[in-house]
C-alpha positions as CSV (number, residue, x, y, z in Angstrom):
1,M,97.3,106.0,2.4
2,R,99.4,104.0,4.9
3,K,98.2,104.3,8.6
4,K,101.1,105.0,11.1
5,T,101.6,102.6,14.0
6,N,101.3,104.3,17.4
7,E,104.7,103.5,19.1
8,R,104.4,105.9,22.0
9,G,105.4,104.4,25.5
10,F,104.7,105.5,29.1
11,S,105.1,109.1,29.9
12,I,107.5,110.1,32.8
13,L,104.5,111.0,34.9
14,E,103.0,107.6,34.3
15,M,106.3,105.9,35.2
16,L,106.5,107.9,38.4
17,V,103.0,107.0,39.4
18,A,103.6,103.3,38.7
19,M,106.9,103.3,40.6
20,S,105.3,105.1,43.6
21,I,102.6,102.5,43.7
22,T,105.1,99.6,43.4
23,V,107.4,101.1,46.1
24,G,104.4,101.7,48.4
25,L,103.0,98.2,48.0
26,T,106.5,96.7,48.5
27,G,107.1,98.7,51.6
28,T,103.7,97.8,53.0
29,L,104.4,94.1,52.3
30,F,107.8,94.3,54.0
31,Y,106.2,96.1,57.0
32,F,103.7,93.4,57.5
33,F,106.4,90.7,56.9
34,K,108.5,92.4,59.6
35,K,105.6,92.6,62.0
36,A,104.8,89.0,61.5
37,Q,108.5,88.0,62.0
38,D,108.7,90.2,65.2
39,T,105.5,88.5,66.5
40,F,106.9,85.1,65.7
41,V,110.2,85.9,67.5
42,V,108.4,87.4,70.5
43,D,105.9,84.6,70.8
44,G,108.8,82.1,70.7
45,A,110.6,84.0,73.5
46,R,107.4,84.1,75.5
47,T,107.0,80.4,75.0
48,D,110.5,79.8,76.2
49,L,109.8,82.0,79.3
50,N,106.5,80.2,80.0
51,Q,108.4,76.9,79.9
52,N,111.0,78.3,82.3
53,F,108.1,79.3,84.5
54,R,106.5,75.9,84.4
55,A,109.8,74.2,85.2
56,A,110.5,76.6,88.1
57,L,107.0,76.4,89.6
58,D,106.9,72.6,89.3
59,L,110.2,72.2,91.1
60,M,109.3,74.6,93.8
61,A,105.9,73.0,94.3
62,R,107.4,69.6,94.7
63,D,110.0,70.9,97.2
64,I,107.4,72.7,99.2
65,Q,105.0,69.8,99.2
66,A,107.7,67.5,100.5
67,A,109.0,69.9,103.2
68,G,109.2,68.2,106.6
69,A,109.4,64.7,105.2
70,G,111.4,62.5,107.5
71,I,110.9,64.8,110.5
72,P,107.7,63.5,112.2
73,M,105.8,65.8,114.4
74,F,107.9,68.8,113.4
75,L,105.9,72.0,113.2
76,G,108.3,74.2,111.3
77,P,110.0,72.8,108.2
78,I,109.5,76.0,106.2
79,A,111.2,79.3,107.0
80,S,110.8,82.6,105.1
81,K,112.7,85.7,104.4
82,D,110.7,88.7,103.1
83,G,112.7,90.9,100.7
84,G,111.0,93.9,102.2
85,G,109.6,96.9,100.5
86,T,106.2,98.5,100.7
87,N,105.4,99.2,97.0
88,T,101.9,98.0,96.1
89,N,103.3,96.5,92.9
90,P,105.0,93.3,94.1
91,S,107.1,93.1,91.0
92,L,109.0,96.2,92.2
93,N,109.6,94.8,95.8
94,P,112.9,93.2,96.7
95,T,112.9,89.5,96.0
96,D,111.8,87.0,98.8
97,S,113.6,83.8,99.8
98,I,112.4,80.5,101.3
99,L,114.1,77.7,103.3
100,L,112.9,74.1,103.3
101,L,114.0,71.2,105.6
102,Y,113.8,67.5,105.0
103,G,114.8,64.6,107.3
104,N,116.1,61.2,106.5
105,S,112.9,59.1,106.1
106,N,114.9,55.9,106.7
107,V,116.1,57.0,110.2
108,S,113.8,57.3,113.3
109,P,114.2,60.5,115.4
110,V,116.0,60.1,118.7
111,T,114.7,61.5,122.0
112,V,116.9,64.1,123.7
113,K,117.6,63.3,127.3
114,A,116.5,65.9,129.8
115,S,117.5,65.1,133.4
116,T,119.9,66.3,136.1
117,S,122.6,63.9,134.8
118,Y,122.0,64.9,131.2
119,P,120.8,68.5,131.0
120,A,118.9,69.6,128.0
121,P,120.7,71.8,125.5
122,T,120.2,75.5,125.9
123,S,122.2,76.9,123.0
124,S,123.5,75.9,119.6
125,S,126.8,75.1,121.1
126,S,125.5,72.9,124.0
127,T,126.3,69.3,124.3
128,I,123.3,67.1,123.2
129,Y,122.6,63.9,125.1
130,T,120.3,61.4,123.4
131,D,118.9,57.9,123.9
132,I,120.5,55.1,121.9
133,P,119.5,55.6,118.2
134,T,118.0,52.7,116.2
135,T,120.4,53.7,113.4
136,A,123.9,54.8,114.5
137,F,124.8,58.5,114.3
138,A,127.3,59.4,111.7
139,P,129.1,62.6,110.7
140,G,126.7,64.9,108.8
141,N,123.9,67.5,109.2
142,Y,121.2,67.1,111.8
143,V,118.1,69.1,113.1
144,L,117.2,69.5,116.7
145,Y,113.5,70.3,117.0
146,S,110.5,70.7,119.4
147,V,108.0,67.9,119.2
148,A,104.4,68.7,118.5
149,Q,101.9,67.6,121.2
150,P,98.1,67.9,121.4
151,Q,97.1,71.4,122.7
152,T,95.4,69.7,125.7
153,Q,98.8,68.4,126.7
154,A,100.8,71.5,125.9
155,T,101.9,73.9,128.7
156,N,102.2,76.8,126.2
157,I,100.5,76.9,122.8
158,S,102.3,80.0,121.7
159,D,104.5,78.0,119.4
160,Y,107.4,79.3,117.4
161,A,108.2,76.0,115.8
162,E,111.7,76.3,117.0
163,F,114.6,74.2,115.6
164,S,118.4,74.3,115.3
165,V,120.4,72.9,112.4
166,F,123.9,71.6,113.4
167,N,126.7,69.5,112.1
168,L,128.5,66.5,113.5
169,A,131.9,67.1,112.0
170,S,133.5,63.7,112.6
171,G,133.2,60.5,114.6
172,S,134.9,62.1,117.6
173,A,131.8,64.3,118.0
174,I,129.8,61.2,118.8
175,V,130.6,59.5,122.1
176,D,128.8,56.6,123.9
177,L,127.2,57.4,127.3
178,T,127.7,54.6,129.8
179,S,126.3,53.9,133.2
180,G,127.7,50.9,135.2
181,G,129.5,49.7,132.1
182,I,126.3,49.7,130.1
183,T,125.7,52.0,127.1
184,V,122.7,54.2,127.9
185,G,122.9,56.8,125.1
186,R,125.0,59.1,123.0
187,Q,126.8,62.4,123.6
188,L,126.8,64.7,120.6
189,T,129.1,67.7,120.2
190,P,127.5,70.0,117.6
191,S,129.4,72.3,115.2
192,A,127.8,75.3,113.6
193,F,126.0,74.8,110.3
194,S,125.8,78.0,108.3
195,L,122.6,78.2,106.2
196,N,124.0,81.2,104.4
197,S,127.3,83.1,104.3
198,D,125.3,86.2,105.3
199,T,124.3,85.5,108.9
200,T,121.4,87.9,108.6
201,F,119.9,86.3,105.5
202,W,117.3,84.4,107.5
203,D,117.1,87.2,110.1
204,H,114.8,86.1,113.0
205,T,113.3,83.1,111.4
206,M,115.9,80.8,113.0
207,S,115.8,80.1,116.7
208,F,116.9,77.5,119.3
209,P,114.4,75.0,120.7
210,S,113.5,75.6,124.3
211,S,111.1,72.7,124.6
212,S,111.6,69.9,127.1
213,S,110.4,67.5,124.5
214,L,113.1,67.5,121.8
215,R,114.1,65.1,119.0
216,V,117.2,64.8,116.8
217,V,117.1,63.4,113.3
218,P,119.6,63.5,110.4
219,L,118.9,66.0,107.7
220,D,118.6,64.6,104.2
221,E,118.3,68.0,102.5
222,V,118.3,71.7,103.2
223,I,117.0,73.7,100.2
224,E,116.9,77.4,99.7
225,Y,115.4,79.5,96.9
226,T,116.0,83.0,95.9
227,V,116.4,85.2,92.8
228,D,119.6,86.8,91.5
229,T,118.3,90.1,90.2
230,T,121.6,90.8,88.4
231,T,121.6,87.7,86.2
232,M,117.7,87.4,86.3
233,E,117.8,83.8,87.5
234,L,115.8,81.8,89.9
235,R,118.4,80.0,92.0
236,R,118.3,76.9,94.2
237,N,120.8,75.9,96.8
238,R,120.8,72.2,98.1
239,N,122.8,71.4,101.2
240,R,124.9,74.5,100.9
241,S,126.6,73.0,97.9
242,G,126.3,76.2,95.9
243,W,123.6,78.1,94.1
244,V,122.3,76.5,90.8
245,S,120.2,78.3,88.2
246,V,116.7,76.8,87.9
247,A,115.2,79.2,85.4
248,R,116.4,82.2,83.5
249,G,114.6,85.4,82.7
250,I,113.2,85.6,86.3
251,F,113.6,89.0,88.0
252,N,111.5,88.6,91.1
253,L,110.1,86.1,93.5
254,Q,107.3,87.0,95.9
255,I,106.0,84.4,98.5
256,R,103.0,84.6,100.9
257,Y,102.0,82.2,103.6
258,Q,98.5,81.3,104.7
259,L,98.4,81.0,108.5
260,E,95.6,79.4,110.4
261,T,94.9,80.6,114.0
262,F,92.6,79.2,116.7
263,D,90.3,81.4,118.7
264,S,89.7,79.7,122.0
265,A,86.8,82.0,122.8
266,T,84.8,81.0,119.8
267,N,86.4,77.6,119.3
268,T,86.9,78.4,115.6
269,Y,89.8,78.6,113.2
270,S,90.5,81.6,110.9
271,S,93.1,82.1,108.2
272,S,95.1,85.1,106.9
273,W,98.0,85.7,104.5
274,V,101.4,87.1,105.5
275,S,104.5,88.0,103.5
276,E,106.9,86.7,106.1
277,V,106.5,84.1,108.9
278,A,107.6,85.6,112.2
279,Q,107.8,84.3,115.8
280,S,104.7,85.2,117.7
281,A,101.6,83.5,118.9
282,T,99.6,84.6,115.9
283,N,102.4,84.4,113.2
284,N,104.8,81.5,113.3
285,R,105.9,78.5,111.2
286,A,103.6,76.1,113.0
287,L,100.6,78.0,111.7
288,I,101.5,77.6,108.0
289,R,98.8,75.8,105.9
290,A,99.7,76.9,102.4
291,V,102.4,78.7,100.4
292,E,101.7,81.1,97.5
293,I,104.5,81.6,95.0
294,T,104.5,84.4,92.4
295,I,107.4,84.7,90.0
296,F,108.0,87.6,87.6
297,G,110.0,87.3,84.4
298,R,110.7,89.0,81.1
299,T,111.9,87.8,77.8
300,Q,115.7,87.8,77.1
301,M,115.3,90.4,74.4
302,S,115.9,94.2,74.1
303,G,112.8,96.1,73.3
304,D,112.8,97.9,69.9
305,G,111.1,101.2,69.1
306,D,107.5,100.0,69.5
307,K,108.5,97.7,72.5
308,Q,107.5,94.7,70.4
309,G,110.7,92.9,71.4
310,Q,110.1,92.4,75.1
311,R,107.3,91.0,77.3
312,S,107.0,90.8,81.1
313,I,104.7,88.1,82.6
314,A,103.9,86.7,86.1
315,Q,102.5,83.4,87.3
316,T,101.2,82.5,90.7
317,L,100.8,79.0,92.3
318,E,99.4,78.0,95.6
319,V,101.0,74.9,97.2
320,T,99.8,73.0,100.3
321,P,102.7,71.1,102.0
322,R,101.8,67.5,102.7
323,N,103.9,67.0,105.9
324,L,102.6,69.7,108.1
325,V,101.2,68.8,111.5
326,L,97.4,69.1,111.7
327,P,95.8,72.0,113.6
328,G,95.4,71.4,117.3
329,F,99.0,70.6,118.0
330,A,101.8,72.6,119.7
331,P,105.1,71.7,121.2
332,N,105.2,70.7,124.8
333,R,107.3,73.6,126.0
């Protein structure tokens, strides 16, 4: 008797079970592939942001370290502007700003005359009389500043590190001073130099020197840093030539300053950190010893449902300026 061949296939139930397993495994694989791709994309965005951070911090560090170069015995090459705010989370406080001054290292400062014949300037619009410069004055930007003296020679050590930035608009603003037919100095007629279109931007951090020991030197650079919170950019302005983006993805900049004060009673120095340098005996530009920069940024991506698409990070760097006058000096006011 012939044996029949079993030609029966999969049942519908078996097909459904097999398809369910296949679909489940495929979905699981696609899920893990998607997670891996998301992680790859996010890590790439974080790498780009970290590179932006490094570039921004390196540039700011170099600028801060060099602040005051070319302005010998100048106590205040760094000015600050606190964004304000009292939130304990600094990433939520308004962004800070910083101003840095640099002189022309190839030009020696010129002493300002202070005598009955040539009265010392008393305001930003006053005529400035100086000795004969070793390098001729030329139209451009200049800084008038108080000269640091040893505290033992200073009449008042409550230093505000005062300075005034001004412009010599043309050659007609520079006139020879003569006495008996002999040139004895220069007469400078200053023009206003606006550090920012908003006159309150630097608030009280700017002041006019009242010292009897003043110097004038050409400014090589005036640099400002701030953050544009709308475009999320760290921006740099050199010589008022316009704001330039330094790094993208930055939404906040917080700056602190380490101040060093001297206690004459105990003959010791102590340090503290402030968010803004003011104008008082215990808080002024002359006391700055270090600058702490913290920048906050986030990736340029929209977060998806599980917030895998966006990351926020912050980095902090402490910088010690190289051109600050050593402790124990104050202007001879």
